C-alpha positions as CSV (number, residue, x, y, z in Angstrom):
1,M,-27.9,-30.2,-24.9
2,N,-24.3,-28.6,-23.9
3,D,-21.3,-29.2,-20.7
4,F,-24.0,-27.1,-18.7
5,N,-27.0,-29.6,-18.3
6,V,-29.0,-27.0,-20.1
7,P,-30.7,-26.9,-23.4
8,A,-28.7,-25.5,-26.4
9,D,-30.9,-23.2,-26.9
10,S,-31.7,-21.9,-23.7
11,K,-32.1,-17.8,-22.6
12,L,-28.6,-17.7,-20.9
13,Y,-26.3,-19.8,-23.1
14,S,-28.3,-18.1,-26.2
15,Q,-28.0,-14.5,-24.1
16,M,-24.0,-15.8,-24.5
17,V,-23.6,-17.1,-27.5
18,E,-24.7,-13.8,-28.8
19,L,-22.1,-11.7,-26.5
20,G,-19.7,-13.2,-28.3
21,V,-21.1,-13.4,-32.0
22,K,-21.4,-9.6,-31.5
23,A,-17.5,-9.3,-29.7
24,K,-16.2,-11.9,-32.7
25,S,-17.3,-9.3,-35.1
26,A,-16.4,-6.2,-33.5
27,A,-12.9,-7.2,-32.9
28,S,-11.9,-6.0,-37.3
29,I,-13.5,-3.2,-36.9
30,L,-11.0,-2.2,-33.6
31,A,-8.1,-4.0,-35.1
32,N,-8.2,-1.2,-38.5
33,L,-8.6,2.6,-36.4
34,S,-5.9,4.3,-36.6
35,S,-4.3,5.6,-33.0
36,E,-6.2,9.4,-33.8
37,Q,-8.8,7.7,-34.0
38,K,-8.3,5.4,-30.8
39,N,-7.0,8.8,-28.5
40,K,-9.9,11.2,-29.4
41,C,-12.7,8.2,-28.4
42,L,-10.5,7.3,-25.5
43,I,-11.1,11.5,-24.6
44,A,-14.0,11.2,-24.9
45,M,-14.5,8.4,-22.5
46,A,-13.2,10.0,-20.3
47,D,-14.2,13.5,-20.6
48,A,-18.7,11.3,-20.8
49,I,-17.4,9.7,-17.1
50,L,-17.1,13.4,-15.5
51,A,-19.7,14.9,-17.1
52,N,-21.8,12.1,-16.2
53,K,-20.6,11.5,-12.8
54,E,-24.0,12.0,-11.3
55,A,-25.8,9.1,-13.1
56,I,-22.5,7.1,-12.2
57,E,-22.5,8.2,-8.5
58,Q,-26.9,7.3,-8.8
59,A,-25.8,3.4,-10.0
60,N,-23.7,2.8,-8.2
61,I,-25.5,3.8,-4.8
62,L,-28.9,1.8,-6.2
63,D,-25.3,-1.4,-5.9
64,I,-24.7,-0.2,-2.6
65,E,-27.9,-0.5,-1.0
66,D,-28.0,-3.7,-2.3
67,A,-25.0,-5.2,-1.1
68,K,-25.1,-4.1,2.6
69,K,-28.5,-5.9,2.2
70,A,-26.4,-8.8,1.1
71,G,-24.1,-8.3,4.3
72,L,-20.9,-8.0,2.5
73,S,-17.8,-6.8,4.9
74,A,-16.7,-3.7,5.3
75,A,-13.8,-4.0,3.2
76,M,-16.0,-5.0,-0.3
77,L,-18.6,-2.1,0.9
78,D,-15.6,0.6,0.2
79,R,-14.2,-1.8,-3.0
80,L,-17.1,-1.6,-4.8
81,T,-18.5,2.5,-3.4
82,L,-17.2,5.5,-5.8
83,T,-17.0,8.2,-4.5
84,A,-16.4,11.6,-6.8
85,K,-13.0,11.6,-6.2
86,R,-13.1,7.8,-7.6
87,I,-14.6,8.6,-10.9
88,E,-12.2,12.0,-11.6
89,T,-9.6,8.8,-10.6
90,M,-11.4,6.7,-13.1
91,A,-11.5,9.7,-15.7
92,K,-7.7,10.6,-15.5
93,G,-6.5,7.3,-15.7
94,V,-8.6,6.5,-19.3
95,K,-6.4,10.0,-19.9
96,E,-4.1,8.5,-19.5
97,V,-4.0,5.4,-21.8
98,A,-5.0,7.7,-24.8
99,N,-1.9,9.0,-23.7
100,L,0.2,6.3,-24.2
101,P,2.6,4.5,-27.4
102,D,-0.1,2.6,-29.7
103,P,1.1,-0.6,-29.0
104,L,-0.1,-2.3,-32.3
105,G,1.8,-2.1,-35.4
106,K,4.9,-2.4,-34.1
107,E,7.7,-4.8,-36.0
108,L,9.4,-6.9,-33.3
109,D,11.0,-8.8,-36.1
110,S,12.7,-8.7,-39.6
111,R,14.5,-11.0,-41.9
112,Q,15.6,-11.9,-45.4
113,R,15.5,-15.1,-47.0
114,P,17.7,-16.7,-49.5
115,N,14.5,-16.8,-51.8
116,G,13.9,-13.2,-51.8
117,L,11.2,-13.8,-48.9
118,K,11.1,-10.4,-46.9
119,L,9.7,-11.5,-43.5
120,S,8.3,-9.0,-41.0
121,K,7.2,-9.7,-37.1
122,I,4.6,-7.1,-36.0
123,T,2.3,-7.0,-33.2
124,C,-1.4,-6.9,-33.5
125,P,-4.4,-7.6,-31.5
126,I,-5.7,-10.6,-29.0
127,G,-9.1,-10.3,-30.3
128,V,-11.9,-10.9,-27.7
129,I,-11.0,-10.7,-23.6
130,V,-12.9,-11.5,-21.3
131,I,-12.4,-9.6,-18.0
132,I,-13.9,-11.6,-14.5
133,F,-13.9,-9.6,-11.3
134,E,-14.3,-8.4,-8.1
135,S,-16.1,-5.2,-6.6
136,R,-14.2,-2.4,-8.1
137,P,-16.1,-1.0,-10.7
138,N,-14.4,1.1,-12.0
139,V,-12.5,-1.7,-13.5
140,T,-14.8,-1.4,-15.8
141,A,-13.0,1.4,-17.6
142,D,-9.3,0.7,-17.0
143,A,-10.4,-2.6,-18.6
144,A,-12.1,-1.0,-21.6
145,A,-9.8,1.5,-22.2
146,L,-6.5,-0.6,-22.3
147,C,-7.7,-2.9,-24.3
148,F,-9.2,-0.7,-26.5
149,K,-5.6,1.0,-26.6
150,S,-4.4,-2.4,-27.5
151,G,-7.8,-3.1,-30.3
152,N,-9.3,-5.9,-28.7
153,V,-12.7,-6.1,-27.8
154,T,-13.9,-6.8,-24.2
155,I,-16.4,-8.6,-22.3
156,L,-16.2,-7.9,-18.4
157,R,-17.9,-9.6,-16.1
158,G,-17.8,-8.1,-12.5
159,G,-19.5,-9.3,-9.6
160,K,-23.5,-9.2,-9.3
161,E,-23.0,-6.6,-6.9
162,A,-21.7,-4.0,-9.0
163,L,-23.7,-5.1,-12.4
164,R,-25.6,-1.5,-12.5
165,S,-22.5,0.3,-11.9
166,N,-20.5,-1.6,-14.8
167,L,-23.7,-1.1,-16.8
168,V,-23.6,2.6,-17.1
169,I,-19.8,3.0,-17.2
170,A,-19.5,0.7,-20.2
171,G,-22.1,2.5,-21.6
172,I,-21.4,5.5,-21.6
173,M,-17.9,4.8,-22.4
174,V,-19.8,3.2,-25.5
175,K,-21.8,6.8,-27.2
176,A,-18.5,8.7,-26.6
177,A,-17.3,6.8,-28.3
178,Q,-19.8,7.0,-31.3
179,K,-20.0,10.5,-31.2
180,I,-16.4,10.6,-32.4
181,Y,-16.5,7.8,-34.8
182,Q,-19.8,6.9,-36.2
183,D,-18.7,3.7,-37.3
184,F,-17.5,2.6,-33.6
185,P,-19.4,-0.7,-32.8
186,L,-21.8,-1.3,-29.5
187,E,-20.1,-4.5,-28.6
188,A,-16.7,-3.2,-28.5
189,I,-16.6,-2.9,-24.7
190,Q,-19.4,-5.2,-23.7
191,V,-21.0,-6.4,-20.0
192,V,-22.2,-8.8,-19.1
193,P,-25.7,-8.3,-18.1
194,T,-26.9,-11.7,-16.2
195,T,-25.7,-12.7,-12.4
196,D,-26.6,-15.9,-13.2
197,R,-23.5,-17.8,-12.1
198,Q,-23.9,-20.2,-15.4
199,A,-22.8,-17.5,-17.4
200,I,-19.2,-17.8,-16.6
201,P,-19.1,-21.0,-17.3
202,M,-20.9,-21.1,-20.8
203,L,-19.3,-17.6,-22.2
204,L,-15.6,-19.3,-21.1
205,S,-17.0,-22.7,-23.5
206,L,-17.0,-20.4,-26.8
207,T,-13.7,-20.7,-28.4
208,E,-14.4,-20.0,-31.9
209,F,-15.3,-16.2,-30.2
210,I,-13.5,-16.0,-27.1
211,D,-9.6,-15.7,-27.4
212,L,-8.3,-14.7,-24.1
213,C,-9.5,-14.2,-20.3
214,I,-8.1,-12.5,-17.7
215,P,-9.4,-12.7,-14.0
216,R,-9.5,-10.1,-11.5
217,G,-9.5,-10.9,-7.6
218,G,-9.0,-13.0,-5.0
219,E,-7.7,-17.2,-5.0
220,G,-10.6,-18.2,-4.6
221,L,-12.3,-16.7,-8.2
222,I,-9.6,-17.4,-10.3
223,R,-9.3,-20.7,-9.6
224,T,-13.0,-21.0,-10.1
225,V,-12.5,-19.8,-13.8
226,I,-9.5,-22.2,-14.7
227,S,-11.8,-25.3,-13.5
228,C,-14.1,-24.2,-16.0
229,S,-12.5,-22.7,-18.6
230,H,-11.6,-23.9,-22.3
231,V,-10.3,-20.6,-23.5
232,P,-6.5,-19.5,-22.5
233,V,-6.4,-18.2,-18.7
234,I,-3.6,-15.1,-17.6
235,K,-3.9,-15.4,-14.1
236,H,-2.1,-14.9,-10.0
237,Y,-3.3,-16.7,-7.5
238,K,-1.8,-15.5,-4.2
239,G,1.1,-13.3,-4.0
240,V,3.2,-14.8,-1.1
241,C,5.9,-12.5,-1.5
242,H,9.3,-12.9,0.2
243,V,11.6,-10.4,2.0
244,Y,15.5,-12.1,2.0
245,V,18.1,-10.1,4.2
246,N,21.5,-11.7,3.7
247,E,24.1,-11.4,5.6
248,D,25.9,-8.5,3.9
249,A,22.9,-6.9,3.7
250,D,23.0,-2.6,4.8
251,I,20.3,-3.3,8.1
252,E,18.3,-0.1,8.5
253,M,17.7,-0.4,4.2
254,A,16.9,-3.5,5.2
255,Q,14.4,-2.5,7.8
256,R,13.0,0.2,6.1
257,I,12.4,-2.1,2.9
258,I,10.7,-4.9,4.8
259,I,8.0,-1.8,6.7
260,N,7.0,-0.8,3.4
261,A,6.7,-4.3,1.2
262,K,4.8,-5.2,4.3
263,V,3.1,-2.7,6.1
264,Q,2.3,0.1,3.6
265,R,-1.0,-1.7,2.1
266,P,-0.7,-5.2,3.3
267,S,-3.6,-6.4,1.3
268,A,-2.2,-5.5,-2.2
269,C,-1.2,-8.9,-4.0
270,N,2.8,-7.5,-4.2
271,A,2.9,-7.6,-0.2
272,A,5.3,-9.4,1.5
273,E,4.4,-12.1,3.5
274,T,7.7,-13.3,4.7
275,L,10.7,-12.4,5.8
276,L,13.6,-15.0,5.9
277,I,17.0,-13.6,7.6
278,D,20.7,-15.5,7.4
279,E,21.5,-16.6,10.3
280,K,25.4,-14.7,10.2
281,I,23.0,-11.4,11.0
282,A,19.9,-12.7,13.3
283,K,21.1,-12.9,16.8
284,Q,22.1,-8.7,15.5
285,A,19.2,-7.3,13.2
286,L,16.1,-9.5,14.0
287,P,15.4,-8.0,17.3
288,M,15.5,-4.7,15.8
289,L,13.8,-5.7,12.2
290,A,11.1,-6.7,15.0
291,S,10.5,-4.0,17.1
292,A,10.5,-1.6,14.2
293,L,6.8,-4.1,12.5
294,V,5.6,-4.6,16.3
295,E,5.6,-1.2,16.3
296,Q,3.7,-0.7,13.0
297,G,1.1,-3.4,14.3
298,V,2.1,-6.2,12.4
299,K,1.8,-9.7,14.1
300,L,5.3,-11.9,13.8
301,H,5.2,-15.7,13.4
302,C,7.7,-16.9,14.1
303,D,10.2,-20.7,13.4
304,R,11.9,-21.9,16.4
305,N,14.9,-20.3,15.7
306,S,14.1,-16.5,15.5
307,L,11.3,-17.0,18.4
308,D,14.0,-17.7,20.2
309,I,15.7,-15.3,19.4
310,L,13.3,-12.6,19.7
311,K,12.5,-14.3,23.4
312,S,16.2,-13.5,24.1
313,E,17.3,-10.6,23.0
314,L,13.6,-7.7,22.6
315,P,13.2,-5.3,25.8
316,P,10.6,-6.5,28.0
317,E,8.3,-3.7,26.9
318,T,8.1,-5.3,23.5
319,A,4.7,-6.2,23.1
320,M,5.4,-10.1,23.0
321,D,1.9,-11.7,22.5
322,S,2.4,-10.3,19.1
323,I,5.6,-12.6,18.3
324,V,3.8,-15.8,18.1
325,P,5.3,-19.5,16.9
326,I,3.8,-20.5,13.1
327,D,2.2,-23.2,11.5
328,K,3.9,-25.0,9.1
329,E,1.5,-24.8,6.8
330,E,1.4,-20.5,6.9
331,W,4.9,-20.8,4.9
332,A,2.0,-20.6,2.3
333,K,-0.6,-18.5,3.3
334,E,-1.4,-15.1,1.7
335,Y,-1.8,-13.3,4.6
336,L,-3.5,-9.9,3.0
337,D,-3.0,-8.1,6.5
338,L,-0.7,-7.1,9.1
339,I,0.8,-10.8,10.2
340,L,4.2,-11.7,8.6
341,S,5.9,-14.5,8.7
342,V,9.6,-14.5,9.8
343,G,12.7,-17.4,9.6
344,V,15.7,-17.7,10.2
345,V,17.9,-19.0,6.8
346,K,21.8,-20.8,7.0
347,N,22.5,-19.2,3.8
348,E,21.1,-17.3,0.3
349,S,20.8,-21.1,-1.2
350,E,18.5,-22.4,1.6
351,A,16.5,-19.2,0.6
352,I,16.0,-19.6,-3.1
353,A,15.2,-23.2,-2.2
354,H,12.3,-22.0,0.9
355,I,11.3,-19.3,-1.5
356,N,11.0,-21.8,-4.6
357,R,9.1,-24.2,-2.3
358,Y,6.3,-21.7,-0.9
359,G,6.6,-18.5,-2.6
360,S,3.7,-18.4,-5.4
361,R,6.2,-17.0,-8.3
362,H,4.9,-13.3,-7.9
363,T,7.3,-11.3,-6.4
364,E,10.6,-11.4,-4.3
365,C,13.1,-9.9,-3.1
366,I,16.8,-9.6,-1.3
367,I,18.4,-7.8,0.3
368,T,22.3,-7.5,0.3
369,K,25.5,-5.1,-1.0
370,S,26.8,-8.2,-2.6
371,R,26.2,-8.2,-6.3
372,E,27.6,-12.1,-6.6
373,K,24.3,-12.9,-4.5
374,A,22.4,-10.7,-5.5
375,I,22.7,-11.8,-9.0
376,R,22.9,-15.5,-8.0
377,F,19.2,-15.1,-6.2
378,Q,17.5,-12.9,-9.0
379,H,19.3,-15.4,-11.8
380,E,17.9,-18.9,-9.2
381,V,14.5,-17.6,-7.3
382,D,11.0,-18.8,-9.8
383,A,9.7,-15.4,-10.1
384,A,7.3,-13.1,-12.3
385,V,9.6,-10.2,-11.0
386,V,12.4,-10.1,-8.5
387,C,13.8,-7.1,-7.1
388,W,17.4,-6.3,-5.4
389,N,17.4,-4.0,-2.8
390,A,13.8,-2.7,-3.6
391,S,10.8,-3.2,-1.9
392,T,7.8,-6.0,-3.5
393,R,5.7,-3.2,-3.6
394,F,7.5,-1.5,-6.8
395,N,5.8,-4.6,-9.1
396,D,3.0,-2.9,-10.2
397,G,2.1,-1.4,-13.7
398,G,2.0,2.3,-13.3
399,E,6.0,2.0,-11.2
400,F,7.0,0.1,-13.7
401,G,6.5,3.1,-16.8
402,M,3.8,1.4,-18.1
403,G,0.8,3.3,-17.0
404,A,-2.5,2.2,-16.2
405,E,-2.1,-2.2,-16.2
406,I,-4.8,-5.0,-16.3
407,G,-3.2,-7.5,-13.7
408,I,-0.1,-9.2,-13.0
409,S,0.5,-12.6,-13.9
410,T,2.6,-14.8,-12.9
411,D,2.1,-17.9,-15.3
412,K,5.4,-18.6,-17.0
413,V,4.0,-18.9,-21.0
414,G,2.8,-15.9,-22.8
415,P,2.7,-12.4,-20.4
416,R,4.4,-12.4,-16.9
417,G,5.0,-9.1,-14.6
418,P,2.3,-6.4,-14.5
419,M,0.6,-6.7,-17.7
420,G,0.1,-3.2,-19.4
421,L,-1.0,-2.4,-23.3
422,D,2.6,-4.5,-24.9
423,E,0.6,-7.5,-23.1
424,L,-2.0,-7.4,-24.8
425,T,-1.0,-7.6,-28.3
426,T,-0.1,-11.0,-30.1
427,Y,1.8,-11.5,-33.2
428,K,1.6,-12.4,-36.3
429,W,4.6,-13.0,-39.2
430,L,3.9,-10.7,-43.1
431,V,5.7,-12.4,-45.9
432,Y,6.7,-10.0,-48.9
433,G,7.3,-12.5,-52.2
434,N,7.6,-12.1,-56.1
435,G,6.4,-15.4,-57.4
436,Q,8.4,-18.1,-55.3
437,V,6.9,-21.5,-54.8
438,R,8.6,-23.9,-52.0
439,A,10.5,-26.4,-54.1
């Protein structure tokens, strides 16, 4: 028996072990592919995705039919759906990865010791990475391409609603690569072929085969993965992002930024969830900001000070039913909707303290003309990305010029912020000697 209360020779456990063994075997092959070989394989993968568009659509239609029967929400169905345009975008993303610089073999440090030893610190693949995600089957292509370019084997576990789509996409990519490089291992890109939930803890117990797990999805999924994983997990639980309007802010700039941060895509993890405003300008600036937000369909959950200001200062035609008192627990809430917490703070010290208490270490923003206050805010706020006079929505691999990203990390050890190719590598030290022995 094992930790899962099933026989060690059970079919499911054996299946997960087989995935791990094959992945580990493939890792050494991928690590030795040249940049040219990898890029040719990636371009072939992208072309094959386009050439097999109908097969992908057919598999996706079957997934959607089952998802509708299971009662998935309209939002989840939209994430699941692969239109012709989305498949084209998926292929384009794979080609973009091919055009990115190879992250492997970079010299990060070098030194020579007094005894003549030469040392070089170079980037290398992590090894075998498990990606666990929900709904969006395009993640299969994105994650596989990024892991492959960085020399990593990937095992993909999508949601049960997308299993057919994921299997077809991964199969197309592997076959395309094998036509370019005949020794390309089938096991370089694998999809967990079962929807059994026990597969995840079993797979993540295989520390001798699996090096890292990256979950992509909601807080519930990520906490479930964390609770069962025996291998390191790179994650962010949620995005409780703040915009703080300092007393020295340009109010028109503040309005543009907060509208973009909240309204452009409210369901994104880098969307703003809280607006904090300095009390010295609150009476003047808050009504203007609130009116603009309400016009965009945003519901404001206000603390006592902001509520009093808005009730007394807003024009009578304002939709006051969109402005309600905040519940104390909402300060730490990720709404993922057109809802915004609003609070008045005494100064930047109180803003920083509020953010460090209720934030999720994801993305924070200060709007101010004061360089001194901005630098202090950026240094003292505990977050992966801290913006000065820029929308929180910029926390994204593409916007950072990293090309594609595999996710955003709020961890403090290991990668932090958007994770592109460089963040999918580790390093090793190479030591060059001519017979030295340690005294």
